[in-house]
N, CA, C, O and the ligand as a Tripos MOL2 file, in Angstrom:
@<TRIPOS>MOLECULE
protein
  229   227    58     0     0
PROTEIN
NO_CHARGES

@<TRIPOS>ATOM
      1 N          -9.1090  -10.0610   25.2000 N.3       1 MET1
      2 CA         -9.1740   -9.1540   24.0670 C.3       1 MET1
      3 C          -9.7980   -7.8170   24.4960 C.2       1 MET1
      4 O         -10.8900   -7.7990   25.0660 O.2       1 MET1
      5 N          -9.1250   -6.7310   24.2300 N.am      2 SER2
      6 CA         -9.6900   -5.4130   24.4810 C.3       2 SER2
      7 C         -10.1070   -4.8020   23.1490 C.2       2 SER2
      8 O          -9.8040   -5.3390   22.0840 O.2       2 SER2
      9 N         -10.7990   -3.6860   23.2230 N.am      3 GLU3
     10 CA        -11.2390   -3.0350   21.9910 C.3       3 GLU3
     11 C         -10.0680   -2.5390   21.1580 C.2       3 GLU3
     12 O         -10.2060   -2.3030   19.9580 O.2       3 GLU3
     13 N          -8.9430   -2.3860   21.7830 N.am      4 GLU4
     14 CA         -7.7670   -1.9120   21.0540 C.3       4 GLU4
     15 C          -7.2640   -2.9620   20.0720 C.2       4 GLU4
     16 O          -6.4830   -2.6570   19.1710 O.2       4 GLU4
     17 N          -7.7160   -4.1950   20.2510 N.am      5 ASP5
     18 CA         -7.2860   -5.2510   19.3410 C.3       5 ASP5
     19 C          -8.1210   -5.2840   18.0700 C.2       5 ASP5
     20 O          -7.8050   -6.0330   17.1460 O.2       5 ASP5
     21 N          -9.1790   -4.4880   18.0100 N.am      6 ILE6
     22 CA        -10.0260   -4.4310   16.8110 C.3       6 ILE6
     23 C          -9.5050   -3.3150   15.9020 C.2       6 ILE6
     24 O          -9.3390   -2.1780   16.3440 O.2       6 ILE6
     25 N          -9.2500   -3.6420   14.6360 N.am      7 CYS7
     26 CA         -8.6800   -2.6140   13.7610 C.3       7 CYS7
     27 C          -9.7270   -1.6470   13.2390 C.2       7 CYS7
     28 O         -10.9230   -1.9370   13.2280 O.2       7 CYS7
     29 N          -9.2530   -0.5130   12.8150 N.am      8 GLU8
     30 CA        -10.1460    0.5070   12.2840 C.3       8 GLU8
     31 C         -10.6860    0.0780   10.9240 C.2       8 GLU8
     32 O         -11.8730    0.2250   10.6320 O.2       8 GLU8
     33 N          -9.7870   -0.4560   10.1000 N.am      9 ARG9
     34 CA        -10.1680   -0.9120    8.7630 C.3       9 ARG9
     35 C          -9.6810   -2.3430    8.6090 C.2       9 ARG9
     36 O          -8.4810   -2.5990    8.5070 O.2       9 ARG9
     37 N         -10.6370   -3.2740    8.5920 N.am     10 HIS10
     38 CA        -10.2750   -4.6910    8.6120 C.3      10 HIS10
     39 C          -9.6610   -5.1600    7.3010 C.2      10 HIS10
     40 O          -9.9750   -4.6520    6.2240 O.2      10 HIS10
     41 N          -8.7910   -6.1250    7.4220 N.am     11 ALA11
     42 CA         -8.1800   -6.7530    6.2470 C.3      11 ALA11
     43 C          -8.9460   -8.0410    5.9670 C.2      11 ALA11
     44 O          -8.5350   -9.1210    6.3910 O.2      11 ALA11
     45 N         -10.0520   -7.9220    5.2570 N.am     12 TRP12
     46 CA        -10.9490   -9.0640    5.0540 C.3      12 TRP12
     47 C         -10.3290  -10.1160    4.1460 C.2      12 TRP12
     48 O          -9.7200   -9.8030    3.1230 O.2      12 TRP12
     49 N         -10.4970  -11.3530    4.5410 N.am     13 THR13
     50 CA        -10.0990  -12.4640    3.6890 C.3      13 THR13
     51 C         -11.1840  -13.5330    3.7670 C.2      13 THR13
     52 O         -11.7170  -13.8090    4.8420 O.2      13 THR13
     53 N         -11.5010  -14.1200    2.6450 N.am     14 SER14
     54 CA        -12.5570  -15.1310    2.6080 C.3      14 SER14
     55 C         -12.0170  -16.4590    3.1040 C.2      14 SER14
     56 O         -10.9620  -16.9140    2.6610 O.2      14 SER14
     57 N         -12.7430  -17.0800    4.0250 N.am     15 VAL15
     58 CA        -12.2570  -18.3360    4.5950 C.3      15 VAL15
     59 C         -13.1890  -19.5080    4.3060 C.2      15 VAL15
     60 O         -12.9660  -20.6190    4.7870 O.2      15 VAL15
     61 N         -14.2410  -19.2530    3.5140 N.am     16 GLY16
     62 CA        -15.0720  -20.3900    3.1610 C.3      16 GLY16
     63 C         -16.5350  -20.0330    3.0740 C.2      16 GLY16
     64 O         -16.9240  -18.8750    3.2260 O.2      16 GLY16
     65 N         -17.3330  -21.0410    2.8300 N.am     17 VAL17
     66 CA        -18.7640  -20.8500    2.6020 C.3      17 VAL17
     67 C         -19.5270  -21.7840    3.5370 C.2      17 VAL17
     68 O         -19.1430  -22.9390    3.7210 O.2      17 VAL17
     69 N         -20.6010  -21.2810    4.1200 N.am     18 VAL18
     70 CA        -21.4310  -22.0890    5.0080 C.3      18 VAL18
     71 C         -22.8880  -21.8910    4.6340 C.2      18 VAL18
     72 O         -23.2400  -20.9340    3.9440 O.2      18 VAL18
     73 N         -23.7350  -22.8060    5.0980 N.am     19 THR19
     74 CA        -25.1710  -22.5660    5.0090 C.3      19 THR19
     75 C         -25.6290  -22.0540    6.3550 C.2      19 THR19
     76 O         -25.1970  -22.5240    7.4070 O.2      19 THR19
     77 N         -26.5200  -21.0740    6.2940 N.am     20 ARG20
     78 CA        -26.9770  -20.4320    7.5200 C.3      20 ARG20
     79 C         -28.4240  -20.0050    7.3040 C.2      20 ARG20
     80 O         -28.7390  -19.3540    6.3070 O.2      20 ARG20
     81 N         -29.2920  -20.3640    8.2230 N.am     21 ASP21
     82 CA        -30.7140  -20.0310    8.1060 C.3      21 ASP21
     83 C         -31.2610  -20.4500    6.7500 C.2      21 ASP21
     84 O         -32.1030  -19.7510    6.1870 O.2      21 ASP21
     85 N         -30.8030  -21.5690    6.2160 N.am     22 GLY22
     86 CA        -31.3150  -22.0770    4.9560 C.3      22 GLY22
     87 C         -30.7070  -21.4250    3.7300 C.2      22 GLY22
     88 O         -30.9920  -21.8430    2.6070 O.2      22 GLY22
     89 N         -29.8650  -20.3980    3.9190 N.am     23 GLY23
     90 CA        -29.2170  -19.7380    2.7880 C.3      23 GLY23
     91 C         -27.7240  -19.9820    2.8250 C.2      23 GLY23
     92 O         -27.1860  -20.5030    3.8020 O.2      23 GLY23
     93 N         -27.0620  -19.5990    1.7420 N.am     24 VAL24
     94 CA        -25.6230  -19.7800    1.6550 C.3      24 VAL24
     95 C         -24.9330  -18.4650    1.9660 C.2      24 VAL24
     96 O         -25.3370  -17.4090    1.4790 O.2      24 VAL24
     97 N         -23.8880  -18.5370    2.7810 N.am     25 CYS25
     98 CA        -23.1320  -17.3400    3.1500 C.3      25 CYS25
     99 C         -21.6540  -17.5900    2.9590 C.2      25 CYS25
    100 O         -21.1530  -18.6830    3.2220 O.2      25 CYS25
    101 N         -20.9560  -16.5560    2.4930 N.am     26 ARG26
    102 CA        -19.5070  -16.6060    2.4510 C.3      26 ARG26
    103 C         -18.9800  -15.9820    3.7340 C.2      26 ARG26
    104 O         -19.4020  -14.8950    4.1270 O.2      26 ARG26
    105 N         -18.0590  -16.6750    4.3760 N.am     27 ILE27
    106 CA        -17.4890  -16.1700    5.6270 C.3      27 ILE27
    107 C         -16.2060  -15.3970    5.3350 C.2      27 ILE27
    108 O         -15.2990  -15.8850    4.6620 O.2      27 ILE27
    109 N         -16.1640  -14.1940    5.8570 N.am     28 TRP28
    110 CA        -14.9750  -13.3500    5.7490 C.3      28 TRP28
    111 C         -14.4390  -13.1160    7.1420 C.2      28 TRP28
    112 O         -15.2130  -12.9020    8.0740 O.2      28 TRP28
    113 N         -13.1360  -13.1520    7.3010 N.am     29 GLU29
    114 CA        -12.5760  -12.7960    8.5940 C.3      29 GLU29
    115 C         -11.4100  -11.8540    8.4000 C.2      29 GLU29
    116 O         -10.7530  -11.8420    7.3590 O.2      29 GLU29
    117 N         -11.1690  -11.0570    9.4440 N.am     30 CYS30
    118 CA        -10.0800  -10.0970    9.3920 C.3      30 CYS30
    119 C          -8.7730  -10.8030    9.7000 C.2      30 CYS30
    120 O          -8.6940  -11.6400   10.6000 O.2      30 CYS30
    121 N          -7.7540  -10.4530    8.9380 N.am     31 GLU31
    122 CA         -6.4500  -11.0790    9.1410 C.3      31 GLU31
    123 C          -5.7570  -10.5510   10.3880 C.2      31 GLU31
    124 O          -4.8170  -11.1670   10.8900 O.2      31 GLU31
    125 N          -6.2160   -9.4200   10.8840 N.am     32 ASN32
    126 CA         -5.4880   -8.7550   11.9650 C.3      32 ASN32
    127 C          -6.2130   -8.7220   13.3050 C.2      32 ASN32
    128 O          -5.6420   -8.2890   14.3060 O.2      32 ASN32
    129 N          -7.4640   -9.1750   13.3320 N.am     33 CYS33
    130 CA         -8.2000   -9.1700   14.5990 C.3      33 CYS33
    131 C          -9.2710  -10.2560   14.5270 C.2      33 CYS33
    132 O          -9.4380  -10.8770   13.4770 O.2      33 CYS33
    133 N          -9.9960  -10.4990   15.6080 N.am     34 PRO34
    134 CA        -10.9450  -11.6340   15.6310 C.3      34 PRO34
    135 C         -12.2630  -11.3840   14.9090 C.2      34 PRO34
    136 O         -13.1190  -12.2690   14.8920 O.2      34 PRO34
    137 N         -12.4540  -10.2250   14.3220 N.am     35 VAL35
    138 CA        -13.7460   -9.9060   13.7050 C.3      35 VAL35
    139 C         -13.9920  -10.7550   12.4520 C.2      35 VAL35
    140 O         -13.0830  -11.0100   11.6620 O.2      35 VAL35
    141 N         -15.2500  -11.1810   12.2970 N.am     36 TRP36
    142 CA        -15.6270  -11.9240   11.0830 C.3      36 TRP36
    143 C         -17.0500  -11.5550   10.7180 C.2      36 TRP36
    144 O         -17.7760  -10.9720   11.5240 O.2      36 TRP36
    145 N         -17.4480  -11.8970    9.4960 N.am     37 THR37
    146 CA        -18.8130  -11.6050    9.0630 C.3      37 THR37
    147 C         -19.2520  -12.6470    8.0520 C.2      37 THR37
    148 O         -18.4290  -13.3500    7.4670 O.2      37 THR37
    149 N         -20.5530  -12.7350    7.8550 N.am     38 ALA38
    150 CA        -21.1230  -13.6830    6.8980 C.3      38 ALA38
    151 C         -21.8500  -12.8990    5.8130 C.2      38 ALA38
    152 O         -22.8130  -12.1830    6.0860 O.2      38 ALA38
    153 N         -21.3730  -13.0460    4.5730 N.am     39 GLN39
    154 CA        -21.9880  -12.3430    3.4460 C.3      39 GLN39
    155 C         -23.0310  -13.2490    2.8050 C.2      39 GLN39
    156 O         -22.6860  -14.2900    2.2470 O.2      39 GLN39
    157 N         -24.3010  -12.8650    2.8790 N.am     40 PRO40
    158 CA        -25.3330  -13.7190    2.2770 C.3      40 PRO40
    159 C         -25.2290  -13.7170    0.7540 C.2      40 PRO40
    160 O         -24.9790  -12.6780    0.1430 O.2      40 PRO40
    161 N         -25.4200  -14.8730    0.1550 N.am     41 PHE41
    162 CA        -25.4680  -14.9410   -1.3000 C.3      41 PHE41
    163 C         -26.8240  -14.4550   -1.7610 C.2      41 PHE41
    164 O         -27.8360  -14.7110   -1.1090 O.2      41 PHE41
    165 N         -26.8490  -13.7560   -2.8790 N.am     42 ASP42
    166 CA        -28.0940  -13.2210   -3.4130 C.3      42 ASP42
    167 C         -28.8330  -14.3070   -4.1820 C.2      42 ASP42
    168 O         -28.3580  -14.7830   -5.2130 O.2      42 ASP42
    169 N         -29.9830  -14.6880   -3.6790 N.am     43 ALA43
    170 CA        -30.7470  -15.7660   -4.3030 C.3      43 ALA43
    171 C         -31.1690  -15.4070   -5.7280 C.2      43 ALA43
    172 O         -31.3440  -16.2940   -6.5640 O.2      43 ALA43
    173 N         -31.3320  -14.1180   -6.0080 N.am     44 GLU44
    174 CA        -31.7270  -13.7010   -7.3510 C.3      44 GLU44
    175 C         -30.6720  -14.0530   -8.3870 C.2      44 GLU44
    176 O         -30.9810  -14.2050   -9.5690 O.2      44 GLU44
    177 N         -29.4480  -14.1800   -7.9510 N.am     45 HIS45
    178 CA        -28.3590  -14.4410   -8.8900 C.3      45 HIS45
    179 C         -28.0080  -15.9130   -8.9790 C.2      45 HIS45
    180 O         -27.0650  -16.2910   -9.6740 O.2      45 HIS45
    181 N         -28.7560  -16.7350   -8.2850 N.am     46 GLU46
    182 CA        -28.4760  -18.1640   -8.3610 C.3      46 GLU46
    183 C         -28.8970  -18.7010   -9.7140 C.2      46 GLU46
    184 O         -29.9620  -18.3570  -10.2270 O.2      46 GLU46
    185 N         -28.0500  -19.5530  -10.2910 N.am     47 ARG47
    186 CA        -28.3860  -20.2390  -11.5290 C.3      47 ARG47
    187 C         -28.4770  -21.7240  -11.2470 C.2      47 ARG47
    188 O         -27.7270  -22.2620  -10.4320 O.2      47 ARG47
    189 N         -29.3840  -22.3680  -11.9160 N.am     48 SER48
    190 CA        -29.4760  -23.8060  -11.7150 C.3      48 SER48
    191 C         -28.2400  -24.4820  -12.3070 C.2      48 SER48
    192 O         -27.7030  -24.0550  -13.3290 O.2      48 SER48
    193 N         -27.8180  -25.5180  -11.6540 N.am     49 TRP49
    194 CA        -26.5900  -26.2170  -12.0540 C.3      49 TRP49
    195 C         -26.6530  -26.6480  -13.5180 C.2      49 TRP49
    196 O         -25.6690  -26.5360  -14.2490 O.2      49 TRP49
    197 N         -27.8140  -27.1390  -13.9370 N.am     50 ASP50
    198 CA        -27.9570  -27.6470  -15.2970 C.3      50 ASP50
    199 C         -27.8120  -26.5520  -16.3470 C.2      50 ASP50
    200 O         -27.5310  -26.8480  -17.5090 O.2      50 ASP50
    201 N         -28.0000  -25.2890  -15.9590 N.am     51 GLU51
    202 CA        -27.8900  -24.1910  -16.9190 C.3      51 GLU51
    203 C         -26.4490  -23.7320  -17.1040 C.2      51 GLU51
    204 O         -26.1820  -22.8780  -17.9500 O.2      51 GLU51
    205 N         -25.5460  -24.2640  -16.3580 N.am     52 THR52
    206 CA        -24.1430  -23.8320  -16.4590 C.3      52 THR52
    207 C         -23.3300  -24.8170  -17.2630 C.2      52 THR52
    208 O         -23.7150  -25.9770  -17.4090 O.2      52 THR52
    209 N         -22.2130  -24.3630  -17.7820 N.am     53 TRP53
    210 CA        -21.3280  -25.2780  -18.4940 C.3      53 TRP53
    211 C         -20.6540  -26.2600  -17.5490 C.2      53 TRP53
    212 O         -20.0880  -27.2690  -17.9700 O.2      53 TRP53
    213 N         -20.7290  -25.9410  -16.2580 N.am     54 LEU54
    214 CA        -20.1290  -26.8470  -15.2920 C.3      54 LEU54
    215 C         -20.7810  -28.2280  -15.3340 C.2      54 LEU54
    216 O         -20.1310  -29.2510  -15.1180 O.2      54 LEU54
    217 N         -22.0820  -28.2270  -15.6170 N.am     55 ALA55
    218 CA        -22.8250  -29.4950  -15.6090 C.3      55 ALA55
    219 C         -22.3680  -30.4110  -16.7250 C.2      55 ALA55
    220 O         -22.6050  -31.6180  -16.6650 O.2      55 ALA55
    221 N         -21.7000  -29.8540  -17.7690 N.am     56 GLU56
    222 CA        -21.3100  -30.6640  -18.9190 C.3      56 GLU56
    223 C         -19.9150  -31.2290  -18.8070 C.2      56 GLU56
    224 O         -19.4750  -31.9830  -19.6740 O.2      56 GLU56
    225 N         -19.2130  -30.8710  -17.7440 N.am     57 ARG57
    226 CA        -17.8480  -31.3700  -17.6000 C.3      57 ARG57
    227 C         -17.8240  -32.8510  -17.2840 C.2      57 ARG57
    228 O         -16.7490  -33.4320  -17.1310 O.2      57 ARG57
    229 ZN         -9.7130   -6.2960   11.8630 Zn       58 ZN58
@<TRIPOS>BOND
     1     1     2 1
     2     2     3 1
     3     3     4 2
     4     3     5 am
     5     5     6 1
     6     6     7 1
     7     7     8 2
     8     7     9 am
     9     9    10 1
    10    10    11 1
    11    11    12 2
    12    11    13 am
    13    13    14 1
    14    14    15 1
    15    15    16 2
    16    15    17 am
    17    17    18 1
    18    18    19 1
    19    19    20 2
    20    19    21 am
    21    21    22 1
    22    22    23 1
    23    23    24 2
    24    23    25 am
    25    25    26 1
    26    26    27 1
    27    27    28 2
    28    27    29 am
    29    29    30 1
    30    30    31 1
    31    31    32 2
    32    31    33 am
    33    33    34 1
    34    34    35 1
    35    35    36 2
    36    35    37 am
    37    37    38 1
    38    38    39 1
    39    39    40 2
    40    39    41 am
    41    41    42 1
    42    42    43 1
    43    43    44 2
    44    43    45 am
    45    45    46 1
    46    46    47 1
    47    47    48 2
    48    47    49 am
    49    49    50 1
    50    50    51 1
    51    51    52 2
    52    51    53 am
    53    53    54 1
    54    54    55 1
    55    55    56 2
    56    55    57 am
    57    57    58 1
    58    58    59 1
    59    59    60 2
    60    59    61 am
    61    61    62 1
    62    62    63 1
    63    63    64 2
    64    63    65 am
    65    65    66 1
    66    66    67 1
    67    67    68 2
    68    67    69 am
    69    69    70 1
    70    70    71 1
    71    71    72 2
    72    71    73 am
    73    73    74 1
    74    74    75 1
    75    75    76 2
    76    75    77 am
    77    77    78 1
    78    78    79 1
    79    79    80 2
    80    79    81 am
    81    81    82 1
    82    82    83 1
    83    83    84 2
    84    83    85 am
    85    85    86 1
    86    86    87 1
    87    87    88 2
    88    87    89 am
    89    89    90 1
    90    90    91 1
    91    91    92 2
    92    91    93 am
    93    93    94 1
    94    94    95 1
    95    95    96 2
    96    95    97 am
    97    97    98 1
    98    98    99 1
    99    99   100 2
   100    99   101 am
   101   101   102 1
   102   102   103 1
   103   103   104 2
   104   103   105 am
   105   105   106 1
   106   106   107 1
   107   107   108 2
   108   107   109 am
   109   109   110 1
   110   110   111 1
   111   111   112 2
   112   111   113 am
   113   113   114 1
   114   114   115 1
   115   115   116 2
   116   115   117 am
   117   117   118 1
   118   118   119 1
   119   119   120 2
   120   119   121 am
   121   121   122 1
   122   122   123 1
   123   123   124 2
   124   123   125 am
   125   125   126 1
   126   126   127 1
   127   127   128 2
   128   127   129 am
   129   129   130 1
   130   130   131 1
   131   131   132 2
   132   131   133 am
   133   133   134 1
   134   134   135 1
   135   135   136 2
   136   135   137 am
   137   137   138 1
   138   138   139 1
   139   139   140 2
   140   139   141 am
   141   141   142 1
   142   142   143 1
   143   143   144 2
   144   143   145 am
   145   145   146 1
   146   146   147 1
   147   147   148 2
   148   147   149 am
   149   149   150 1
   150   150   151 1
   151   151   152 2
   152   151   153 am
   153   153   154 1
   154   154   155 1
   155   155   156 2
   156   155   157 am
   157   157   158 1
   158   158   159 1
   159   159   160 2
   160   159   161 am
   161   161   162 1
   162   162   163 1
   163   163   164 2
   164   163   165 am
   165   165   166 1
   166   166   167 1
   167   167   168 2
   168   167   169 am
   169   169   170 1
   170   170   171 1
   171   171   172 2
   172   171   173 am
   173   173   174 1
   174   174   175 1
   175   175   176 2
   176   175   177 am
   177   177   178 1
   178   178   179 1
   179   179   180 2
   180   179   181 am
   181   181   182 1
   182   182   183 1
   183   183   184 2
   184   183   185 am
   185   185   186 1
   186   186   187 1
   187   187   188 2
   188   187   189 am
   189   189   190 1
   190   190   191 1
   191   191   192 2
   192   191   193 am
   193   193   194 1
   194   194   195 1
   195   195   196 2
   196   195   197 am
   197   197   198 1
   198   198   199 1
   199   199   200 2
   200   199   201 am
   201   201   202 1
   202   202   203 1
   203   203   204 2
   204   203   205 am
   205   205   206 1
   206   206   207 1
   207   207   208 2
   208   207   209 am
   209   209   210 1
   210   210   211 1
   211   211   212 2
   212   211   213 am
   213   213   214 1
   214   214   215 1
   215   215   216 2
   216   215   217 am
   217   217   218 1
   218   218   219 1
   219   219   220 2
   220   219   221 am
   221   221   222 1
   222   222   223 1
   223   223   224 2
   224   223   225 am
   225   225   226 1
   226   226   227 1
   227   227   228 2
@<TRIPOS>SUBSTRUCTURE
     1 MET1         2 RESIDUE 1 A MET
     2 SER2         6 RESIDUE 1 A SER
     3 GLU3        10 RESIDUE 1 A GLU
     4 GLU4        14 RESIDUE 1 A GLU
     5 ASP5        18 RESIDUE 1 A ASP
     6 ILE6        22 RESIDUE 1 A ILE
     7 CYS7        26 RESIDUE 1 A CYS
     8 GLU8        30 RESIDUE 1 A GLU
     9 ARG9        34 RESIDUE 1 A ARG
    10 HIS10       38 RESIDUE 1 A HIS
    11 ALA11       42 RESIDUE 1 A ALA
    12 TRP12       46 RESIDUE 1 A TRP
    13 THR13       50 RESIDUE 1 A THR
    14 SER14       54 RESIDUE 1 A SER
    15 VAL15       58 RESIDUE 1 A VAL
    16 GLY16       62 RESIDUE 1 A GLY
    17 VAL17       66 RESIDUE 1 A VAL
    18 VAL18       70 RESIDUE 1 A VAL
    19 THR19       74 RESIDUE 1 A THR
    20 ARG20       78 RESIDUE 1 A ARG
    21 ASP21       82 RESIDUE 1 A ASP
    22 GLY22       86 RESIDUE 1 A GLY
    23 GLY23       90 RESIDUE 1 A GLY
    24 VAL24       94 RESIDUE 1 A VAL
    25 CYS25       98 RESIDUE 1 A CYS
    26 ARG26      102 RESIDUE 1 A ARG
    27 ILE27      106 RESIDUE 1 A ILE
    28 TRP28      110 RESIDUE 1 A TRP
    29 GLU29      114 RESIDUE 1 A GLU
    30 CYS30      118 RESIDUE 1 A CYS
    31 GLU31      122 RESIDUE 1 A GLU
    32 ASN32      126 RESIDUE 1 A ASN
    33 CYS33      130 RESIDUE 1 A CYS
    34 PRO34      134 RESIDUE 1 A PRO
    35 VAL35      138 RESIDUE 1 A VAL
    36 TRP36      142 RESIDUE 1 A TRP
    37 THR37      146 RESIDUE 1 A THR
    38 ALA38      150 RESIDUE 1 A ALA
    39 GLN39      154 RESIDUE 1 A GLN
    40 PRO40      158 RESIDUE 1 A PRO
    41 PHE41      162 RESIDUE 1 A PHE
    42 ASP42      166 RESIDUE 1 A ASP
    43 ALA43      170 RESIDUE 1 A ALA
    44 GLU44      174 RESIDUE 1 A GLU
    45 HIS45      178 RESIDUE 1 A HIS
    46 GLU46      182 RESIDUE 1 A GLU
    47 ARG47      186 RESIDUE 1 A ARG
    48 SER48      190 RESIDUE 1 A SER
    49 TRP49      194 RESIDUE 1 A TRP
    50 ASP50      198 RESIDUE 1 A ASP
    51 GLU51      202 RESIDUE 1 A GLU
    52 THR52      206 RESIDUE 1 A THR
    53 TRP53      210 RESIDUE 1 A TRP
    54 LEU54      214 RESIDUE 1 A LEU
    55 ALA55      218 RESIDUE 1 A ALA
    56 GLU56      222 RESIDUE 1 A GLU
    57 ARG57      226 RESIDUE 1 A ARG
    58 ZN58       229 GROUP 0 **** ****
C-alpha cells in the first residue's frame, strides 16, 4: 500500500461497535481505502436500560 491508496475524503461506513479501554466505540471504515477509526460513545448521553422503552418489550 502506498500513500496514493489513501483517499482525500474518505467514504466512511459504520462496520460495528466494540469495547475499547473500558468504553464503547463505533468503528468506521473507509469504503475506498484501508483507513478506519473508532468513534467513542459519549458517556454523558448513556441512559440506563431500565429507563428506556426497550426494557419493556
Ligand atoms: Zn479512504
